[in-house]
N, C-alpha and C positions, 0 to 999 in steps of 0.2 A: 667255516670259510666259504663252502660252496653255497650255502643258503644266503648269506649276507651279500656275497659278490653277485649271485644271480639276481637278487632283488635290485642291486645297484645298477644292473644293466638298464632297467626301465626307468631310472630316475630322470635321465635327460628327456625321455618321451613325455613325462608329466609337464615339463616346462616348454614344450614346443608351442608355437603360436600358429595362427592361421587355420586353414581348413584341415591340414594334417594333424595339428594338435587336437582339434575337436574330434577327428576320426579315431585317433589312437589313444586318447586319454582313458576311456573306459577299459580298453584292452590292457593298458599298462597297470591300472589300478587292480583289475581282476587278477591278472597273472601275479602281480606282486603280493596281493593278499593271500592267494592260494599257496604261494611259495612259503610265506611266513607261517601259515597254518601247518603246512606240511613239515616244515622244520621243527615246529613245536611238538607235533605228533611224533616225529622221529626221536626226539629227545625224552619224551615222557611215555606215551602210550605204547610205542613199539618195544622198549625194553621190558615193560610189564607183560605184554603178550608173549614175548620170547621166554620169560621166566615161567609162564604158565603152560605153554604148548610145546616148547622144544624139549626133546628127550636127550639124555646123556649119550655121548658118542660111544658106540659099541662096535669094535672092528669086526666081530663075527656076524654082524647083522647082514642078512641076505636081502638084496634089492631086486626089483623087478627088471624085466628086459629093457624097458624104455630107459630106466635110470642108468643101467649098465651101458646101453648104446650111447646115450648122451655123454656119459662120463668118459667113454672111450674116445669120442669125437673131441671132447674138450682137452683131454690129456694129449692127444695127437697134435692139436693146435698149440698147446703150451710148449711141447717139445720143439715144434717147428719155430715158434716165436723165440725160444731160447737160443736156437742155433743162429737164426737170422739176427738176433739182437747182438750176439757176440761179434758177428761180422760188421754190423753197423758201428759198434763201439771201437772196433779195430780201425775202421776207415772213417774216423770222425770228420775229417776235413771234407771228404766227399759228401757226407750227409749234410754238413753245414752249407756247402755250396748249393746243393739241391734245394735246401730250405730257402736260401736267399734268392735263388732263381725263381722259386715259386712265388715269392713276394712280388718280384717284377712281373711275372705272368698274371698274377691276380690284379695288380694295378692296371695292366694292359687290358684285361678282360672287362674291368669296370668301365673303361673308356669306350670300348668298341661294342659292348653288348647293347642290343636294342632296348630302349627304355620306354615304359608307358606309365600311365597314372592309375586310374581306376578301371579294371577290366570290365568288359561288357558282360552283363549277367542276363540270363534268360528268365525274364519275369512273366512270360506268357503274353506279352503285348508287343505290337509293332506300331510305331507312330509314323504317319505319313504327312508331310508338309506339301502343299500345292501352291503353285503360282501361275497365274494367267497373264495375258497381255495387260498393259497398264490402262488401256481404254475399254476394258471389258465391263459390261453391265452386270448388275446383280443377277438378273435372270440368266444371262449367258454363263456366269460363273457357277450358278446352281446346276445348269445342264452339264457343264464340264465335270463338276464334282460327282454328279450322278453317274456319268460314264465311267469315271475312275472307280466309284464304289461298285458298279456292276462287274468290272474286271477283277476287283479285289475279291469279291464274293465267290468267284469261280475257283479260287484256290482251295483245295480240299482241306487244308489245315486251318482255315479261318472259321472261327465260331460266330463272331458278331462284329459289326462295324458301326461306329458312330462318327458323325462329322459336324463341322461348323464352318461358316463362311465369314470372313472378315477378321476383326481384331480378336485376340485371344486373351485379353486382359489389359489392365491399365498401362502396364509397362511393356506390352508385347510389341508395339509398333506395327501390328497387323493393319492391313488396308483392305479395300473392297475387292482387290484382285488376288487375295490370298485365302487359303483355307487349310483346314487340318482334319485329319482322320485318326481315330484310335481303333486299332484292329485287335480284337481279342482272339487268341489262339486256343486250339483244343489241348487236351491233356499232354503233358511233356512226354509221356511214355509212347504216345501214338504219332509223334511228329519229329522232324529234325530240329536243330537249334534255331532259335528265333532269327539269328543273323542269316541263316540259309534261306529262311522264308522271306526275309526282307529283300534278299537278292532276287528271289523268284518274283516277288511283287514288282520289283524294279523292271524286270523283263516283261511282265504281263502288261504294264501300264506305259511302256516306252512309246508305243505307237499311237497313243490317243492324241488327236490333234488339238492345238489351242491351249495346252496346259502342260506345265512341267511338274513332275512328281518326284519327291525325295523321300523314299522310305528309310527308316532307321530304327534300330533297337534303342529305346529310350534308356539313357544312362541311369544307373542305380542312384546316383547322387547328382542332381543338376546344380551346377555352380554358375552363378550369374543370373541376373533378372531379365536380360534382353532375350526375346524370342527370336529364333532363327530357323532356317530350313535345315541346318545341319548341326552337329554337336559342337564342332570346334570353330573358333572365331578369331579372325585377325582384323583389327580395326585400323583404318587410315584416317588421320585427322590433320587439320591445318586451318589457318585463318584465311588463306586464299581459296575461296570456294571454287572458282573456275579451274584453278590448277588441280584441286582435289578431284573435280569431276573429270578432268582430262586424263589424269594418271591412273584412275581406278580401272578403266577397261584394259589398259596395258598390263597392269599388275594382275588383273583377273585372268587374262589369257595365259600369262606366264605361269601362274599357279596351276591352271588346268593342265599344263604340260608336265607337271611333276608326277612321276610314276607312283602309283599307290594311292592317289587322292581321287575320291569320287564325290559326286553331288556338290561340286564347286559352284557357288552362287554368290550373289551380292545383293544387298538391299538398296543399291543405287537405282532409283526409278525417277528419271528426269525427263521423260518423253510423254508424260500424261497429257491428253488434250485439255486445254483450258480456254476460257473466254475472258478477255480483259475488258472491263468497262472503264473507259477513260472519260472522266467528267470534265466538261467545259465549264469551269467554275464561273467565269465571267457571264456566260450566257445563262447559266442556272441562277445566278444572283439577280440578273435583270428580270427573270421570270418569277422571282420570289421563292427560289429553292436553294438548298445548300447540300453539301456532300453527305451530311448525316441523314437527310431524308432519303437520299438515293440508297444508302447502305441499309436503312431500316426497311425500305420497300423490297429490296433484294432478299433480305433475311426473312421477311414475312412470306415471300413467295417460295423460296428454296431452302430455308432453314427449318428450324423446329421451334418456332415461337409459341410459348404457352400464353394464351389469351384469356383463359378463364379456368375455373375448377368447378366441377359438378359434385355436389355433396349428396350422399345418400345416408340412410340410417346405419349402414354397416361399412361403408367405404367411401372413397373420394376418387374422382377421375379427372385427369388433366385434359384440357381442351387444347389441341395443337392446331395452329393455323398453317395450311399448306395449299399449294396448287393441286389441281387434279393431276393424276399420274401421267396422263398423256401429254400435258403441257410441260411437266418437269423433264421429260425425256428429249424434247425438241429445242435446240438452241434458238430457233426462230421465235420461240415464245417470248423472248425478251422484248421483241417489238410490240407485244401486246400489253406491256406494263405501262401504267400511268401513275404519275405522282400528283398529289394535291398540294398546291402552293398556299401562300398565306391568305389569298383572296378566296380560296375554295375552288379554284379552277383546276381541271385535270390536264396535266402536261405530259405528253408522251416521253418515255424514257429516252427514245432515240433522238429527240430534239435537243437534249442537253448533254449527250454523251456519244462516244464512238465505241462500237463493239467490234472487237477483232479477235479472231481465233489465234491461238499460239500453243506451245507445249511448255511444260514446266515440271518441277519435281512433284511427285505424288505425296511424298513425305520427306522431311529434312531431319535426319537424325543428328544428335549432338552428343558429345562426350566432354564433360567439364565445360559446358558453354561454348565449345568449339565445334564447328561442323565436322561430321564424321561419316564415314562409309565403312561398312563391315563386310568382309569377305568370309564366307563360311565354307566348311568342307567336312567330309567324313573320310574315314580311313578304310581302304580295302583290306581284305583278309591278308594277314601276314605283313602288314605295314606298321612300323613302330611310330609312335607319336614323336619320339625324339628325332627320328630322321626327317619327319615332315616339318617340324618346327625349325630345325637347322636349315633346311632347304629354303623355307619361306624367309627366314632372316637373311639368308644370303641374297635372295632376290631383292629384298627391301634395300639392302645396302647398295645393290647394283642399279636399281631402277628409280627409287624415290628421290625427288628433288629436295633441296634444303628446306622448302616451305611446307613439306608434307612429311609427317612422321607416322610410324606404325607401331602397334603393340598388340600382343595377344590379349584376349578377353575370355572370361568364363573359365571353362575347364582347361583350355590351353594355357591361360595365364597362371592358373594354380599349378599346372604341371611344371612350367618353366621355373617358378619360384621354389617348388618342392625339391627339385634336383639339388639345389644348394643346401636346403634345409636338411635333407636326408643324409647327404654326405657328411655335414658337420655333426649330425646326430650320432652317426656311427663312430666318428672320431672321439666325440665327448663320452660316449658309452665306454669305449676302450680306456680312455683316460680315467674315468670314474672307477672302473674295475681295478686299474693299476693302483690308484690311491688307496682303495679299500683293502686290497691284498697287501699293500705295503704296510698299512696300519696293523693288519691282523698278524702278519709275520714279522713285524718290526724289522723289515729289510726292504731295500729298494732295488735289489738286483734280481732275486728269485721270482718276484712277480712277473718279470720279463720272461722267465722260463715257463711260467704257467700260461702266459699269453702267446707263446711261440707257436702253438698249434692253430691260431686263428687264421693265418693266411691259407693253410691247407684246407680248412673248412670253407672259407670263402671261395677258394679256387674250385672245390668240389661243387659248391652250390651254383656257381656261374657256369661251369662246364655242363652241369645237368640241365640248366635252363636252356643253354644253347642247343644241347643234344635233342631236347624235346620241343625246340622251336618256340620257346616261351620268352616273352619280354620281361625285363626286370621292372615290375611295377611296385606299387605301394605295398602290396602283400608280400612280394619278394623281399623288400627291405625289412619287413617285419620278420620274415624267416631268417635273414642275416642277423638281426638283433637277437633272436632266440638262439641262433647258433653260437653267438659270442658267450652266452650264458651256459649253454649245454656242453660245448666242446671243452671248455677249460676245466671241467670236473675231472677228466682223465688225468690232466697234469697235476691237479690238486691232490688226487688220490696217491699218485706216485711220489710227488715232491714231499708231501707231508710225511710219508713213511721213511723216505731217504733222510730227511732232516732229523727225524726222531732217532733213526739208527746211528747217525753220526753223533748226536748229543749224548745218548744213553749208552751206546756200546762202542763209541770211538771207532766206528768203521770207516775205512777209506772211502772217498767220494765215489769211485768207480764201483766198488763192491756194494756200497749202500744203494746206489741207483739201480744196479743190476738186480739185487735182491728185491727192491721195491717193485720193479717191473714184473717180476715173476710172481711175487706174492699177491700183488694187486691186479693180476691179469684177469682173474675170474670176476671180481666186482666191476672192473672196467667193461668187460664184455657183457655182463648182465645189464648194466645201466644203459649201455648203448643199444643193445637189442630191444630193451623195453621202450626206449625213445623211438626207435625205428618202427616198432609194432604200433605205437600210438600215432605216428605221422604217415604211415604207409597208406591207410585208407584216404587220407586227404590228398596225397600225391596221385592216387589212382583216379581221383575225381568222381567219387561215388556220392549219390544223393543230390537233393535239391541245392541249388546255389553253389555247386562244385566248381563252376568256372572261376569264381573269385578265389577260392581256397587252394586250387590246384598249384598255383605258383608258389604259395607258401610251403605246401607239402613237398614239392619237388626240391626246393631250395634246402629245406631241412634234411630230407633224406639223402640228397647228394652230398651235402656238407658232412653229414655224420659218417657216411660210408668212406669217403676219401680221408677225412680226418682220423677215423679209426685205423685205417691202414698206414697212415704216415706218422701221426703224432706218437705212436708207440715207439718209433725210432728217433724222431726229431727231438722230442722232449728230453730223453736221456742225454743226447749229445749236447743240447743247449745247457742242460744242468751242469755237465762237466766243464764246459768252457766258462760258464758264468761263475762256477765255484772257484775255478782257478783265478778268474778276474777278482772275485771277492777276497781271496787270500792275498792277492797282490796289493789290493788297496788297504787291507786291514793292517794295523800296527802289529809288529811281531813281538811276542812276549820277551821280557828281559832275560828269562832263563835260557831261552833258545839262542839269543844273541851271545850270552856269556859262554854257552856250550860251544858255539861255532868259533868264538874267539880263542877258547882254550884249545880246541882241536887245531886251529891254525897255528897257534904258538907251539903246540907239540910237534906239528909237522915241520915247522921251521927249525926246532931244536934237533930233530932227527936228521934233517938235511945237513946241519953243521957237523 
């Protein structure tokens, strides 16, 4: 029962979709396979080893001091448990009310606990995004970036720095006023956490003029293809471009006011200096020119037109036509351009066009063929992603007009969708276990008894996470799933013994469950202590990559400790109440009905 029901916990995980399904699929397969192999070994190899190595029990055997000390501690615990168990069985209603109150507290904690997605891991790197003014030249951007690099190198924990200016890839959306740095850190044992160093770099580079610096610890798993200055993204989109450009600065300022958000920025860049060439088509036509010739001339001067290819014996080189660098930097160079008409005469560009300066968007981003602007942000230490997303959604409902909509993108979008998926996954896992236990026990009531300890385990896990100021992230949910499988073993051990005592020895329900609790106290304690010993190093956060695993370890350890203290009393009480409920539903034997009728008739005769 324990093996099959424990494997059943991970069945819903196998069928999860999206990024969560891909993240947890290997975990579920590995754990499920290990449990099945463990169950096979327990039924085959373990009995054989016991027959070979266990010695017959001899009461006169003398044991060492350690054994006697541990046995004395265990016997004292057993006597204490026996006395407290009698009290709990005497006040069953109080224990039942406490259990029901714990269910309510658990649901309340699930609502209020800060929630996250994938925790930040220290991979020995810090990524820095940079953004200068929209009219910055390439040379000025390089100077700004070198100033930032010099400031970064002064940090004693920095090992190396590499940087780039401009776009970061085909789908990055980078432009000439943006840059990126990758900072390598020294050995983990010789420095603080990468997030602390990122905060130090933020302070070191804050005073550099002409450029904005956004240090961040790169996420372990990057979700979404759009490059941004921060990890989390909220995208505004709408068909009315002017309304979108108007409302974005308003939304940006309100998001910056949210406590706990840092590096708030946007990719809205609509004040880039531009020159508009307005062609006088009638005049150009009278001079033997057309608009296409004007465009070709401008492209040859300022674009990257390939006019030829030079071939060698080992390679080939593209020949690019362009103006001299000093003419490309000066807008007045447009007055020096000439166009050749059909007769071969050179016509000045200024004679067929008007050139006027203006400002416009440096880039225009789209989402689903609709103009879009993205607001990006990072989280300060101690800020939960659930709190940030809830506050941004509240601002969107309050500020955005009907023509503009907003949605989370990338990691933030995966987080908002995962909240629903993880909640349903926990419910389905409990339902699958109930069905499996119902089939194994051929009963639909006592599986509820076995599952009665789950609220206590969940309560302990959530309280532990709150006590250690940890958010409930994806690894915390994995810990809750593991608790569902681990905690129910205590109830299975007790209920299986009690049901067997009732069937084979016709013991009353209260005597059967009382005996089961005392007899199975040792294996329950042994298995729980073994599980605690295995997860305690994870909860302590030892070793590389401990940041991600610590939430899982704390959830399992806290759930095991609380459930161990409470389910030893809750499960027997639930068993007695549900046993009475089962007897109430079950049809009464004909012999019992005839005996009661005879007793009633005898009583009536005696009364006469």
